[in-house]
C-alpha positions as CSV (number, residue, x, y, z in Angstrom):
1,M,39.7,15.0,-32.7
2,I,37.8,16.1,-35.4
3,K,39.1,20.0,-36.3
4,K,36.1,22.4,-35.2
5,E,36.4,23.6,-39.6
6,T,36.2,19.9,-40.5
7,I,33.1,19.4,-39.1
8,Q,31.5,22.4,-40.5
9,T,32.3,21.6,-43.7
10,I,30.9,17.8,-43.1
11,I,27.3,19.8,-41.6
12,E,27.0,22.6,-44.4
13,T,28.0,20.0,-47.1
14,A,25.7,17.7,-45.8
15,R,21.9,17.3,-47.9
16,I,19.6,16.2,-45.0
17,E,17.4,14.6,-47.8
18,E,20.6,12.6,-49.1
19,V,21.5,11.5,-45.7
20,V,17.9,10.1,-44.6
21,G,17.0,9.1,-48.0
22,E,19.8,6.5,-47.3
23,F,17.3,4.9,-44.8
24,V,13.9,6.5,-45.4
25,S,12.2,6.3,-48.3
26,L,11.0,9.9,-48.9
27,K,8.7,11.2,-51.3
28,R,8.2,15.2,-52.6
29,R,5.5,17.3,-50.7
30,G,6.2,20.8,-52.0
31,V,9.5,22.0,-50.8
32,N,9.8,19.5,-48.2
33,Y,9.9,15.6,-48.2
34,I,7.5,12.8,-45.9
35,G,8.2,9.2,-45.0
36,L,7.3,6.4,-42.2
37,C,8.9,7.0,-39.7
38,P,12.2,4.9,-38.6
39,F,11.9,6.2,-35.3
40,H,8.3,4.5,-34.2
41,N,5.7,2.2,-36.3
42,E,3.1,4.2,-38.4
43,K,1.3,3.5,-41.4
44,T,0.0,7.1,-42.2
45,P,3.9,9.2,-42.4
46,S,3.8,11.8,-40.1
47,F,7.9,12.4,-40.7
48,T,8.9,15.3,-42.5
49,V,12.9,16.6,-43.6
50,S,12.8,19.8,-44.8
51,P,15.9,20.6,-47.1
52,A,15.8,24.7,-46.4
53,K,16.6,24.2,-42.4
54,G,18.0,21.1,-43.0
55,I,16.2,19.0,-40.1
56,Y,14.3,16.3,-39.7
57,K,10.8,15.8,-37.7
58,C,8.4,13.8,-37.1
59,F,5.0,14.7,-35.8
60,G,4.0,11.7,-35.2
61,C,6.8,10.6,-32.0
62,G,8.9,13.9,-31.7
63,A,11.7,13.0,-32.7
64,S,13.3,15.3,-34.4
65,G,17.4,16.6,-35.2
66,N,20.0,17.5,-38.2
67,A,21.9,15.2,-40.3
68,V,24.3,14.0,-37.9
69,G,21.9,13.8,-35.2
70,F,19.8,11.4,-38.0
71,V,22.9,8.9,-38.2
72,M,23.4,9.0,-34.7
73,A,19.5,8.0,-33.8
74,H,19.5,5.4,-36.2
75,E,22.5,3.8,-36.5
76,H,23.1,4.3,-32.6
77,Y,26.7,6.2,-33.7
78,S,28.7,8.4,-31.2
79,Y,29.0,12.1,-32.8
80,P,32.3,11.5,-34.2
81,E,31.6,8.1,-35.6
82,A,28.0,9.7,-37.1
83,L,30.5,12.7,-38.8
84,K,33.0,10.4,-39.8
85,Y,30.2,8.0,-41.9
86,I,28.6,11.5,-43.4
87,A,32.1,12.9,-44.3
88,K,32.5,9.3,-46.2
89,K,29.5,9.7,-48.1
90,Y,30.7,12.9,-49.7
91,G,34.5,12.1,-49.9
92,I,35.4,14.9,-47.2
93,E,39.0,13.9,-45.6
94,V,38.4,13.8,-41.7
95,K,41.3,16.2,-40.8
96,E,41.6,15.9,-36.5
97,E,43.5,18.1,-34.4
98,E,46.6,17.6,-32.5
99,I,45.5,16.7,-28.5
100,T,47.3,17.7,-25.4
101,P,49.5,15.5,-24.3
102,E,47.3,14.7,-21.2
103,D,44.5,14.2,-23.1
104,Q,46.5,12.0,-25.3
105,E,47.7,10.0,-22.1
106,K,44.2,10.2,-21.2
107,M,43.0,8.1,-24.3
108,D,45.9,5.9,-24.2
109,N,45.2,4.6,-21.1
110,R,41.6,3.7,-21.6
111,E,42.7,2.1,-25.3
112,S,45.8,-0.3,-22.7
113,M,42.3,-0.7,-20.3
114,F,40.5,-1.6,-23.0
115,A,43.2,-4.1,-24.7
116,L,44.2,-5.1,-21.2
117,N,40.8,-6.6,-20.8
118,N,40.6,-8.2,-24.0
119,F,43.4,-9.4,-23.7
120,I,42.9,-11.4,-20.1
121,S,39.6,-12.9,-21.0
122,K,40.8,-14.7,-23.7
123,Y,43.1,-16.1,-21.3
124,F,39.8,-16.8,-18.4
125,Q,38.2,-18.4,-21.9
126,D,41.6,-20.4,-22.2
127,N,41.0,-21.3,-18.7
128,L,37.8,-22.5,-18.5
129,F,38.3,-25.3,-22.1
130,N,41.9,-26.0,-21.8
131,S,43.2,-26.6,-17.8
132,E,42.3,-29.5,-15.8
133,E,40.8,-26.6,-13.1
134,G,39.0,-25.1,-15.4
135,K,37.2,-28.1,-16.5
136,S,36.8,-29.6,-13.8
137,I,35.6,-27.3,-11.8
138,A,33.9,-24.0,-13.6
139,L,33.1,-25.8,-17.3
140,S,31.1,-28.8,-15.5
141,Y,28.9,-26.1,-13.6
142,L,28.4,-24.3,-16.6
143,K,27.1,-27.2,-18.3
144,E,25.1,-28.2,-15.2
145,R,23.4,-25.0,-15.8
146,S,22.3,-26.5,-18.7
147,F,24.5,-23.9,-21.4
148,L,25.6,-25.2,-24.6
149,E,29.1,-24.8,-25.1
150,S,28.1,-22.2,-28.3
151,T,26.2,-20.1,-25.7
152,I,29.5,-20.3,-23.5
153,K,31.7,-19.2,-26.5
154,K,29.2,-16.1,-27.5
155,F,29.5,-14.8,-24.5
156,Q,32.7,-15.5,-24.0
157,L,32.7,-16.8,-20.6
158,G,35.7,-17.8,-18.4
159,Y,37.9,-18.9,-15.9
160,A,39.9,-17.7,-12.9
161,L,42.3,-19.8,-11.9
162,N,42.4,-20.4,-8.1
163,G,45.6,-18.9,-7.2
164,W,46.5,-15.2,-5.4
165,D,48.4,-13.9,-8.0
166,I,48.2,-16.0,-11.5
167,Y,46.9,-14.0,-14.1
168,S,48.2,-11.0,-13.3
169,N,51.5,-12.4,-13.1
170,F,50.3,-13.8,-16.9
171,A,49.2,-10.3,-17.8
172,I,52.8,-8.8,-16.6
173,K,55.1,-11.0,-18.3
174,N,53.4,-10.5,-21.6
175,G,54.2,-6.2,-21.4
176,Y,51.0,-5.1,-19.5
177,N,51.5,-2.4,-17.0
178,K,51.2,-2.9,-13.2
179,D,49.0,0.5,-12.9
180,V,46.9,-0.8,-15.7
181,L,45.8,-3.7,-13.9
182,V,45.3,-1.5,-10.9
183,K,43.5,0.9,-13.0
184,T,40.6,-1.4,-14.6
185,G,40.1,-3.9,-11.0
186,L,41.6,-6.8,-12.5
187,S,44.4,-7.0,-10.0
188,I,44.6,-5.2,-6.0
189,D,47.7,-3.2,-5.2
190,K,48.4,-4.8,-2.1
191,E,51.5,-3.9,0.0
192,S,53.4,-3.6,-3.3
193,R,52.0,-6.9,-4.2
194,L,49.3,-7.5,-7.3
195,I,46.6,-9.5,-5.8
196,D,44.1,-11.3,-9.2
197,R,40.6,-9.8,-7.6
198,F,38.3,-12.7,-9.3
199,K,41.0,-15.8,-8.3
200,G,38.7,-19.3,-8.6
201,R,35.8,-17.7,-10.0
202,V,33.6,-18.1,-13.5
203,I,34.2,-14.9,-15.6
204,F,30.8,-13.1,-17.2
205,P,32.4,-10.6,-19.8
206,I,30.2,-7.2,-19.4
207,H,30.8,-5.5,-23.1
208,N,29.8,-1.6,-23.8
209,L,27.7,-0.7,-26.5
210,T,30.2,-1.7,-29.7
211,G,31.4,-5.1,-27.8
212,K,34.0,-3.6,-26.2
213,I,34.7,-5.3,-22.5
214,I,34.9,-2.8,-20.0
215,G,34.2,-5.0,-17.0
216,F,34.1,-8.4,-15.5
217,G,31.9,-10.1,-13.1
218,G,32.9,-13.2,-11.6
219,R,30.9,-16.1,-9.1
220,I,32.6,-17.9,-6.9
221,L,32.1,-21.9,-6.9
222,S,33.2,-23.1,-3.4
223,S,30.3,-22.7,-0.6
224,E,32.8,-20.3,1.7
225,K,29.7,-18.0,3.5
226,S,32.3,-15.4,4.7
227,T,33.2,-15.1,0.6
228,A,30.6,-12.6,-1.7
229,K,28.8,-14.7,-4.3
230,Y,29.1,-12.6,-6.7
231,L,32.1,-9.9,-7.2
232,N,32.4,-7.0,-10.1
233,S,34.6,-4.7,-11.6
234,P,35.2,-1.5,-9.8
235,E,34.5,1.3,-11.4
236,S,37.0,3.1,-13.7
237,D,37.5,5.8,-16.6
238,I,35.7,2.7,-19.2
239,Y,33.6,0.8,-16.7
240,N,30.5,3.3,-14.8
241,K,28.1,0.5,-13.6
242,S,24.7,3.0,-13.4
243,K,25.2,3.3,-17.5
244,S,26.0,0.0,-18.1
245,L,23.6,-3.2,-18.8
246,Y,24.8,-6.6,-18.9
247,G,23.8,-8.2,-22.3
248,I,23.2,-5.0,-24.1
249,Y,25.5,-5.4,-26.8
250,F,24.2,-8.8,-27.9
251,A,20.5,-7.6,-27.4
252,R,20.3,-4.2,-29.0
253,N,19.3,-5.6,-32.8
254,S,16.8,-8.0,-31.2
255,I,15.2,-4.9,-29.2
256,L,14.9,-3.1,-32.2
257,K,13.5,-5.8,-33.8
258,K,10.9,-6.8,-31.4
259,N,10.5,-2.9,-30.2
260,N,10.7,-4.0,-26.5
261,C,13.3,-4.9,-23.6
262,F,13.0,-7.6,-21.1
263,L,15.2,-6.0,-17.7
264,V,16.3,-8.9,-15.4
265,E,18.2,-9.1,-12.7
266,G,21.6,-11.6,-13.2
267,Y,23.9,-12.4,-15.7
268,T,22.4,-16.7,-16.0
269,D,18.6,-14.6,-16.4
270,V,20.2,-13.1,-19.6
271,I,22.1,-15.8,-21.0
272,S,20.0,-18.5,-20.4
273,L,16.8,-15.9,-21.9
274,H,19.8,-16.1,-24.9
275,Q,19.9,-19.4,-25.7
276,A,16.4,-20.0,-25.5
277,G,16.0,-17.8,-28.5
278,I,15.0,-14.6,-26.6
279,E,17.6,-12.2,-27.7
280,N,16.3,-9.1,-26.5
281,V,17.1,-9.2,-22.7
282,V,19.4,-7.1,-20.6
283,A,20.0,-7.2,-16.6
284,S,20.9,-4.5,-15.0
285,S,23.2,-7.1,-12.8
286,G,22.1,-6.3,-9.4
287,T,22.6,-2.7,-9.0
288,S,19.1,-0.7,-8.6
289,L,17.9,0.7,-11.6
290,T,19.5,4.4,-12.9
291,I,18.2,6.6,-14.8
292,E,21.2,6.5,-17.3
293,Q,20.8,2.5,-17.8
294,I,16.6,3.4,-18.7
295,K,17.9,6.0,-21.3
296,L,20.2,3.6,-22.5
297,I,17.5,1.1,-23.7
298,R,15.1,3.9,-24.6
299,R,17.5,4.1,-27.3
300,F,16.6,1.3,-28.8
301,T,12.8,0.8,-27.3
302,P,10.2,2.7,-25.9
303,N,9.0,-0.4,-24.1
304,I,10.6,-2.4,-20.8
305,T,8.7,-5.6,-19.6
306,I,10.3,-6.3,-16.3
307,L,11.0,-9.6,-15.1
308,Y,10.6,-11.0,-11.3
309,D,11.5,-13.8,-9.5
310,G,8.6,-14.4,-6.6
311,D,10.4,-12.6,-4.1
312,P,7.8,-10.1,-2.4
313,A,10.6,-8.2,-0.3
314,G,13.3,-7.9,-3.9
315,I,9.8,-6.6,-5.9
316,K,8.7,-3.9,-3.8
317,A,12.1,-2.8,-3.4
318,S,12.1,-2.1,-7.1
319,F,9.0,-0.3,-7.6
320,R,11.3,3.0,-7.3
321,G,13.5,1.6,-10.8
322,I,9.6,1.4,-11.7
323,D,9.0,5.1,-11.4
324,L,12.0,6.1,-12.7
325,I,11.4,4.3,-16.1
326,L,8.1,6.2,-15.9
327,T,10.0,9.7,-15.7
328,Q,11.3,8.6,-19.0
329,G,7.8,8.5,-20.9
330,M,8.6,4.8,-21.0
331,N,5.7,1.9,-21.2
332,V,6.1,-0.6,-18.6
333,K,4.5,-4.0,-18.1
334,V,6.1,-6.5,-15.2
335,V,6.1,-10.2,-15.3
336,L,6.0,-12.3,-12.2
337,F,7.6,-15.7,-11.8
338,P,5.6,-18.8,-9.9
339,E,7.1,-18.8,-6.7
340,G,10.5,-20.4,-6.4
341,E,11.2,-19.6,-10.1
342,D,13.1,-16.8,-11.9
343,P,14.2,-16.4,-15.5
344,D,17.0,-18.9,-15.3
345,S,15.4,-21.8,-14.2
346,F,12.5,-21.2,-15.9
347,A,14.2,-20.9,-19.0
348,R,15.9,-23.9,-18.3
349,T,13.0,-26.3,-17.8
350,H,11.1,-24.5,-20.0
351,S,10.5,-24.8,-24.4
352,S,11.2,-21.6,-26.5
353,T,7.6,-22.0,-27.2
354,E,6.2,-22.1,-23.7
355,I,8.3,-19.0,-22.2
356,V,7.4,-16.6,-25.2
357,N,3.7,-17.7,-24.1
358,F,4.1,-17.8,-20.7
359,L,5.9,-14.1,-21.2
360,K,3.0,-12.6,-23.2
361,E,0.1,-13.6,-21.0
362,S,1.7,-12.8,-18.1
363,A,2.8,-8.9,-18.6
364,S,0.5,-6.7,-16.8
365,D,0.9,-3.0,-16.8
366,F,2.4,-1.7,-13.9
367,I,-1.0,-0.4,-12.2
368,T,-2.5,-3.7,-11.8
369,F,0.8,-5.4,-11.1
370,K,1.4,-3.2,-8.0
371,A,-2.7,-3.7,-7.3
372,R,-2.8,-7.0,-6.8
373,L,0.7,-7.4,-5.2
374,L,-0.5,-5.1,-2.2
375,L,-3.8,-5.5,-2.0
376,D,-3.9,-8.5,-0.3
377,E,-2.3,-6.6,2.5
378,T,-4.6,-4.0,2.5
379,K,-7.9,-6.6,3.3
380,G,-9.9,-5.0,6.1
381,D,-7.0,-1.9,6.9
382,P,-9.1,1.4,5.0
383,A,-6.0,3.3,5.7
384,A,-3.6,1.3,4.6
385,K,-5.9,0.5,1.1
386,A,-6.4,4.7,1.0
387,E,-2.0,4.9,1.5
388,L,-1.8,2.1,-1.6
389,I,-4.0,4.8,-3.7
390,K,-2.0,7.5,-3.0
391,E,1.1,5.7,-3.6
392,I,-0.4,4.2,-7.3
393,V,-1.0,7.7,-8.4
394,R,2.1,8.8,-7.0
395,S,3.5,6.6,-9.7
396,I,1.1,7.8,-12.1
397,A,2.4,11.2,-11.5
398,F,5.7,10.2,-12.8
399,I,4.1,9.9,-16.4
400,P,5.0,13.1,-18.9
401,D,2.3,12.4,-21.1
402,P,-1.5,14.3,-19.9
403,I,-3.4,11.3,-22.5
404,V,-1.1,8.0,-20.5
405,R,-2.0,9.4,-17.4
406,S,-5.4,9.9,-17.4
407,V,-5.5,6.1,-19.4
408,Y,-3.8,4.9,-16.2
409,I,-6.4,6.8,-13.3
410,K,-9.5,5.2,-15.1
411,E,-7.3,1.8,-14.8
412,C,-6.6,2.7,-11.2
413,S,-9.9,3.7,-10.7
414,A,-11.6,0.5,-12.0
415,V,-9.1,-1.9,-10.2
416,M,-9.0,-0.5,-6.9
417,D,-12.8,0.9,-6.8
418,M,-12.1,4.1,-6.3
419,A,-14.1,7.4,-8.3
420,E,-12.2,7.9,-11.2
421,Q,-12.5,12.4,-10.1
422,T,-11.1,12.0,-6.7
423,L,-8.2,9.9,-8.1
424,M,-7.9,12.8,-10.7
425,N,-7.8,15.5,-8.0
426,G,-5.2,13.8,-5.9
427,L,-2.8,13.6,-8.9
428,N,-3.6,17.1,-9.7
429,K,-2.4,18.2,-6.2
430,I,0.8,16.2,-7.0
431,L,1.4,17.4,-10.1
432,R,1.0,21.4,-8.8
433,D,3.5,20.8,-6.0
434,K,5.4,19.0,-8.9
435,F,5.3,22.4,-10.9
436,R,5.8,24.8,-8.3
437,K,9.4,22.6,-7.2
438,H,10.3,23.1,-10.8
439,Q,9.3,26.5,-10.8
440,N,12.0,27.2,-8.0
441,S,14.3,25.3,-9.1
442,T,18.2,26.5,-9.5
443,V,18.5,24.2,-12.2
444,E,20.0,26.2,-14.9
445,Y,17.5,24.6,-17.5
446,S,16.6,20.5,-18.2
447,E,14.5,18.7,-20.4
448,E,11.6,20.6,-19.5
449,D,12.5,23.8,-21.1
450,I,12.6,21.8,-24.2
451,V,9.9,22.5,-26.7
452,V,8.6,19.7,-28.0
453,K,4.8,20.2,-28.0
454,K,3.4,24.0,-28.0
455,N,1.0,23.5,-25.2
456,H,1.6,25.0,-22.6
457,N,-1.4,24.4,-20.4
458,T,-0.6,23.6,-16.8
459,Q,-2.3,22.5,-14.1
460,V,-2.5,25.5,-12.5
461,N,-4.5,28.2,-15.4
462,N,-2.0,31.5,-14.9
463,P,-3.2,34.8,-16.8
464,F,0.0,35.9,-16.6
465,D,2.1,33.6,-18.0
466,I,4.3,34.3,-21.2
467,A,5.2,31.3,-22.2
468,S,3.1,31.3,-25.4
469,H,4.8,34.7,-26.4
470,E,8.8,33.7,-25.2
471,D,7.5,30.6,-28.2
472,Q,6.6,33.4,-31.0
473,I,9.3,35.3,-30.0
474,I,12.5,33.0,-30.5
475,R,10.4,31.0,-33.4
476,L,10.5,34.9,-35.2
477,I,14.2,36.0,-34.1
478,L,15.2,32.2,-35.5
479,L,13.4,31.7,-38.6
480,Y,13.3,36.0,-39.8
481,G,16.3,37.0,-37.6
482,K,17.7,38.3,-40.8
483,E,14.6,40.2,-42.6
484,I,14.3,44.0,-42.4
485,I,11.2,45.5,-41.4
486,T,10.0,49.2,-42.4
487,L,9.0,51.0,-38.9
488,E,7.2,54.5,-39.2
489,D,8.2,57.0,-36.0
490,I,6.1,60.5,-36.0
491,I,8.6,63.2,-34.9
492,I,8.1,66.8,-34.2
493,D,10.2,69.3,-36.1
494,E,11.6,73.0,-35.1
495,N,8.6,74.6,-36.5
496,D,5.8,71.9,-34.3
497,Q,5.3,69.7,-37.4
498,E,4.6,66.0,-37.5
499,I,7.0,64.1,-39.6
500,K,7.0,60.7,-40.8
501,E,10.2,59.0,-40.4
502,K,10.7,55.5,-41.6
503,K,13.5,53.6,-40.2
504,E,15.0,50.1,-41.6
505,I,16.0,47.5,-39.0
506,T,16.3,44.0,-38.8
507,V,13.8,41.8,-36.8
508,A,16.4,40.4,-34.5
509,D,17.5,44.0,-33.7
510,F,14.1,45.4,-33.2
511,I,13.5,42.6,-30.8
512,L,16.0,42.5,-28.5
513,E,16.0,46.0,-28.3
514,N,12.5,46.0,-26.8
515,I,13.1,42.8,-24.9
516,Q,15.8,44.8,-23.3
517,K,14.2,48.1,-23.5
518,D,11.4,46.7,-20.7
519,E,13.4,44.7,-19.0
520,I,11.7,41.5,-19.9
521,I,13.3,38.5,-18.6
522,F,12.2,35.1,-19.9
523,T,10.8,32.0,-18.0
524,N,12.2,29.4,-20.0
525,K,15.7,29.0,-19.4
526,V,16.4,27.3,-23.1
527,Y,15.4,30.3,-24.5
528,K,17.6,33.0,-22.4
529,K,20.0,31.5,-23.9
530,I,19.4,31.3,-27.0
531,L,18.7,35.4,-26.9
532,N,22.0,36.3,-25.2
533,E,24.0,34.3,-27.7
534,Y,22.4,35.5,-30.3
535,A,22.6,39.1,-28.5
536,E,26.7,37.9,-28.3
537,E,26.6,36.8,-32.2
538,I,26.0,40.3,-33.2
539,N,27.8,42.3,-30.4
540,K,30.5,40.6,-32.6
541,G,29.2,41.9,-35.9
542,N,27.6,38.2,-36.9
543,L,23.8,37.7,-37.6
544,P,23.0,33.9,-36.4
545,G,20.4,31.7,-38.0
546,E,18.3,29.2,-37.3
547,E,20.9,27.0,-38.9
548,F,23.7,28.6,-36.3
549,F,21.2,26.8,-33.7
550,V,20.0,23.9,-35.4
551,N,24.0,22.7,-35.4
552,H,24.2,23.8,-32.0
553,P,27.0,21.4,-29.7
554,D,24.1,22.3,-26.5
555,K,21.5,19.4,-27.4
556,F,18.9,21.3,-25.2
557,I,19.6,24.1,-27.4
558,S,19.6,22.3,-31.0
559,D,16.2,20.0,-29.9
560,T,14.5,23.2,-28.6
561,V,15.1,24.9,-32.0
562,I,13.9,22.1,-34.2
563,N,10.9,21.8,-32.9
564,L,10.0,25.4,-33.1
565,I,10.5,25.5,-36.4
566,A,9.1,22.7,-37.4
567,S,6.0,22.7,-39.5
568,P,3.6,19.9,-40.6
569,Y,1.6,22.6,-42.5
570,E,3.1,23.4,-46.2
571,L,0.7,26.0,-48.5
572,S,-0.3,24.1,-51.4
573,D,1.2,24.9,-55.0
574,N,-2.5,24.4,-56.2
575,W,-3.2,27.8,-55.1
576,K,-1.0,29.7,-57.1
577,K,-2.5,27.8,-59.8
578,H,-5.9,29.6,-59.5
579,Q,-4.1,33.0,-59.4
580,I,-5.2,32.6,-55.9
581,Y,-2.5,34.1,-53.2
582,V,-2.6,33.7,-49.9
583,L,-0.2,35.9,-47.6
584,N,1.9,33.8,-45.5
585,E,3.4,34.6,-42.5
586,Q,6.8,35.9,-44.2
587,D,4.4,38.3,-46.3
588,N,2.6,39.7,-43.5
589,L,5.9,39.9,-41.0
590,Y,6.0,43.4,-40.0
591,K,2.0,42.4,-38.4
592,S,3.8,39.6,-37.1
593,V,7.1,41.1,-35.1
594,I,4.6,44.1,-33.8
595,T,1.8,42.2,-32.3
596,T,3.9,40.0,-30.7
597,I,6.4,42.6,-29.1
598,L,2.7,44.1,-27.9
599,S,1.3,41.2,-26.9
600,L,4.1,39.8,-24.2
601,R,4.5,43.2,-23.3
602,S,0.7,43.8,-22.6
603,K,1.3,40.4,-20.7
604,V,4.2,41.8,-18.6
605,I,2.4,45.0,-17.9
606,S,-0.8,43.0,-16.6
607,R,1.3,40.8,-14.7
608,N,2.9,44.1,-12.9
609,L,-0.2,45.6,-12.4
610,K,-1.4,42.8,-10.4
611,E,2.0,42.6,-8.5
612,I,1.1,46.0,-7.3
613,T,-2.8,45.8,-6.6
614,D,-1.5,42.9,-4.4
615,K,1.2,45.0,-2.3
616,L,-1.6,47.6,-2.2
617,K,-3.9,45.7,0.4
618,D,-0.9,45.5,2.6
619,L,0.3,48.9,2.9
620,E,-0.9,51.0,5.1
621,S,1.8,54.0,5.1
622,D,0.0,56.8,2.7
623,A,3.4,58.1,1.4
624,E,4.0,54.0,-0.3
625,I,0.1,53.5,-1.4
626,F,0.9,57.1,-3.2
627,V,3.8,56.0,-5.2
628,L,2.3,52.1,-5.8
629,Q,-0.9,54.4,-6.7
630,Q,0.9,56.8,-9.6
631,Q,3.1,53.9,-10.9
632,F,-0.3,51.8,-11.1
633,Y,-2.1,54.5,-13.1
634,E,1.0,55.6,-15.4
635,L,1.3,51.1,-16.6
636,K,-2.7,52.0,-17.1
637,K,-2.1,54.8,-19.6
638,I,0.7,52.5,-21.3
639,A,-1.2,49.4,-21.4
640,A,-4.0,51.5,-22.7
641,E,-2.0,52.5,-25.5
642,I,-0.4,49.3,-26.4
643,D,-4.0,47.9,-26.8
644,R,-4.8,51.2,-29.1
645,E,-1.6,49.8,-31.1
646,L,-2.8,46.3,-31.3
647,K,-6.3,47.0,-32.5
648,R,-4.5,49.4,-34.9
649,T,-1.9,46.8,-36.4
650,F,-4.3,44.2,-36.7
651,N,-6.2,46.6,-39.0
652,Y,-3.7,46.8,-40.8
């Protein structure tokens, strides 16, 4: 593990414009740099690098982060790999702290599992090409499937000899531990005897992003109906089915280049398409598509094209996977192969040009596809058609971008011959239900809490919503928390004379004091955590700046902070050349802070007044009514005073 002090040195040393400048052509604009975003295609620069804040932000696609985050996103590195990359650039020695014996044992176990998988994979490959059994049974089968020898070697395909414990014994003779064989799932411990899990099968190694073998898939070649056709490694410390995609190691560069990922079901689908020159393809390996797998694809592209064979029942069962893809804000297209064909068989019987043209011409958006597949089943049955329309609208509701939702509603209206407004009403009802459910959620915080766009219009117009005020308060604390503002207070001395007293206070202290005094509870859970951490640091005698949260280990917090403090606008130096001096926010900091606090207090009081009014409608006890009425009048007085203060401040 890299020492915390070393991590801090790397972060403090790294100049983001230099790190990003290695990959993006940047031009200076004022105090910032701009360039074409490397994460999406654009002709006009919307990618901004701020050396002062140590962040990058694309105002086109929303990508953002610090220097380490950029290297992770652009090069698809892990956090330690990105740190080491930057450390090497600046000549920083990476010091790693001693880890506990337990952690060391865990790391040793993982490395042992990787080493064993690599060793056994080479053994399987040797069986395939050099053993009589492998050549006559497995290699002949693969060549019958039209797999070239170069393709077989590229994917490291192999063969496990048909014996109870052949490769288990071979591994032990070569110094590998029995426990590691069992942990990887290569062997089964049966009454203290090791049994080969994959005996008599063609072997398909499963690789992670960096090319390490994490597991295996095996296809049996006999016609035994009692035996599963395909068998996969069980879950282990290095293999998690829900987070793995077959072929991702071989496909990732092509996915980036083509900006699209073809998603298929099986190993041979991937291999056949690769051999046909279509390399941006991965497989879910027969498992239901998971969020983790979708996020793995999203690291390389926002576009997925799902390739289906002609089995309607299987396609319907996979609709949930499309909905999961939509929740991640990704674009989904679907290709349906002719009846009796699948990606593997089609690739083996058509030329590369024919396959490319078919995929291009047959791809349709998920609404057109879903409607076309199910519409025939609803003919003459209005109730069934209505249910189909509802199902498609429910899918559209998973899309996070309101503009994209609107486009799909229009498409659905045309395909289904249904009024657009009717569909929009149904969509809004689903979104309202989701919004209410999210508000009542007990999850600490999620991606929805991250401020990506400063747009708090929900489907329900809530006049008492304080979200925009929360944005402004957190932004002021982050940007100007250390700044000093001077407050004026009027006190009465012993001679009943009014005396103006001035008090200097930091912006952070002033805001936190007012929030605590008014017992204001933020609705955004990430903001609540930022405020709590800020208060904790102050209690320790520290006054954290924006960089503390920009480089925060919690990605939810760092992403939120970067999106809050990044701005696409910058005051031009031309104004000063013409001796025109424009006041910016920092020049008018007192006014910004005071108006923000007063506006928040006003909104909270309005919300409290509404709650009291609602309670008064249901009360019958005169005593309870009297108490609430007194609270109401007191709050009204405070609200009136706040309004006067706001008017005075705006005229300041």
